[in-house]
N, C-alpha and C positions, 0 to 999 in steps of 0.2 A: 269714676269709671271704669269697669274693668275690661282688660283685653284678653282676650281668647285666642289660641293658636292651635291650629290643625297639626296634625303630622306632617311632616314634608315625606313623600313619597317620589323619588326621583324617576320612578317607573313612569309617572304620568306625562312627563315631558319627553320622555324617549318616543316621540314618534315620527320620525323620520331617520334614515340611514346616516345622514351628516349628524342628527343628534346624537347618535350612538357611537358613533365615531369618536367625535370630540367629546362623548362623556368617557369613554375607556381611553383614552391619550390622556386625557387629566388625570384620569383614575391612575396609571399607569404614572404620571410624572410625578403626582403625592405621594403613593405609596405601593409602586408597583412590587415592591419586596416583601410587601404583608399580603399571606395569602387569605388569611381570615378576610381581610378588607378588599382582596381581588374577587374572592366568591361571592360577596355582597355584589359587586359590581356585576358581574355575571348574573346574578340572583336577579338583578333590578333590569338588568336587559332581558332576560328570560320571561320576566312578569311583564314589559313591555310588548311581547309578542305572546303568542299563544303556548301559553305553559303545557297544557295537553298535549299540543303538536310536536311541541320542541322533545318534549319527554319520548315520544314515539318516535321522532326523527335520529335523536341522540340512542333510542335502543334501551329506554329508562322506564321504568315506570313513573308515574306523576311524583307519588312519594319520593321516589329514590331520586330522580331528580331535584326535589325540594331538601331533601338531606345530604346530597352531595355539596349543595352551592349555601347551604347552613353555615354559619361560622364553627360550628365543630364538626361539620361533614368530613373533613380529612380524605377526599376522593383520591382514587387512582388517578396517574397520568393518564391513561387511557379513557378513564371517565372524562376527565377533564378535555382529554382531546375529541371525544365522541360528541359532547358539549357544544367546544368552540364549533366544531366543523356543522354542527346541526344549527348555528347562528351566523353561519357562513362567516367564520372567523378561524384563524390559523395560529395555533401556537410555536412561540420562536422562542429562542435561547440568544441573548445576546452576552456580550461581553460589557461589564459596568464600564463607567468613564471615570 
């Protein structure tokens, strides 16, 4: 018997604000100091919402948003701030424990 698997897409499960908050908190706990991982998390959240509208709200093109949130995107802090604000999030800096 052959078992097949489909690719997991976190965005499919981010269907409420509570799910998004839980996902973001878990990601920060798991690998909050890994910029590429956090870009992937923001990308998942962005895809769970309307990517085109989010790009518009963040003042970016859709392609620019995809590029900024790609693992090799290396966005400026101002870009991340705009994306976070468009998602209803706030960037904060904290002292590690």
